[in-house]
C-alpha positions in Angstrom: 0.0 0.0 0.0 2.9 2.4 0.7 4.2 2.1 -2.8 0.8 2.9 -4.3 0.0 5.8 -1.9 1.2 8.4 -4.5 -1.4 7.2 -7.0 -4.2 7.8 -4.4 -2.7 11.2 -3.7 -3.1 12.1 -7.4 -6.8 11.4 -7.4 -6.7 7.9 -8.9 -9.9 6.0 -8.2 -9.5 3.1 -5.8 -10.4 0.5 -8.4 -7.6 1.8 -10.6 -5.1 1.7 -7.7 -6.4 -1.9 -7.0 -5.6 -2.9 -10.6 -2.1 -1.5 -10.4 -1.7 -3.4 -7.2 -2.9 -6.5 -8.9 -0.5 -6.1 -11.8 2.4 -5.5 -9.4 1.6 -8.6 -7.3 1.1 -10.8 -10.4 4.4 -9.5 -11.8 6.3 -10.2 -8.6 4.8 -13.7 -8.3 5.5 -14.5 -12.0 9.0 -13.1 -11.8 9.7 -15.2 -8.7 8.6 -18.4 -10.5 10.7 -17.5 -13.5 13.8 -16.8 -11.5 13.4 -19.9 -9.3 12.9 -22.1 -12.4 16.3 -21.0 -13.7 18.0 -22.8 -10.7 19.2 -26.1 -12.0 17.7 -28.3 -9.3 14.4 -26.6 -9.3 14.2 -26.7 -13.1 14.7 -30.5 -12.8 11.9 -30.7 -10.3 9.6 -28.8 -12.7 10.6 -31.3 -15.4 9.7 -34.3 -13.2 6.4 -32.6 -12.3 5.5 -32.3 -16.0 6.5 -35.9 -16.6 4.2 -37.0 -13.8 1.3 -35.2 -15.4 2.0 -36.8 -18.8 2.1 -40.3 -17.2 -1.1 -39.7 -15.3 -2.9 -38.3 -18.4 -1.8 -41.3 -20.4 -2.9 -43.7 -17.7 -6.3 -42.0 -17.2 -6.8 -42.1 -21.0 -6.5 -45.9 -20.7 -3.3 -46.0 -22.7 -0.5 -48.4 -21.7 2.4 -46.6 -20.1 4.9 -46.6 -22.9 7.3 -43.8 -23.9 5.3 -43.1 -27.0 2.0 -42.8 -25.3 3.3 -40.7 -22.4 5.2 -38.4 -24.7 2.0 -37.7 -26.6 0.0 -36.9 -23.4 -0.6 -33.4 -22.2 1.7 -31.8 -19.6 -1.3 -30.0 -18.1 -3.5 -31.8 -15.6 -6.9 -30.5 -14.3 -6.4 -31.6 -10.7 -2.8 -30.3 -10.3 -2.4 -28.8 -6.8 0.3 -26.3 -8.2 -2.1 -25.1 -10.9 -4.8 -24.8 -8.3 -2.6 -22.6 -6.1 -1.7 -20.3 -9.0 -5.4 -19.9 -9.9 -6.3 -19.2 -6.3 -3.6 -16.5 -6.0 -4.7 -15.0 -9.3 -8.4 -14.9 -8.4 -7.8 -13.7 -4.8 -5.8 -10.7 -5.9 -8.3 -10.0 -8.7 -11.2 -10.3 -6.2 -9.6 -7.9 -3.7 -8.4 -5.3 -6.2 -11.7 -3.4 -6.5 -11.8 -2.9 -2.7 -8.2 -1.7 -2.4 -7.9 0.8 0.5 -11.4 0.4 1.8 -11.8 -0.7 5.4 -14.4 -3.4 6.3 
């Protein structure tokens, strides 16, 4: 809030300050994920995580677990906890942005 106080002082509506706050928070989170993923051991963990998704997707499709079937499967999985956390963070910041600076 301290960083965005000058915007409020210039007469910006609260909802616009909230959107700027949302953009900053999303940028910081995305930047963190990108920077952490550049670390060799974390990058390897991300690769294994994607491989797990591919194997589960092939298994749930009823395909035998062969390299060919798994490599064709999607890296995205609808019940991934990591994806769920990213969506929750995104939606929570988006939901709170219009009420930025208002007390309950």
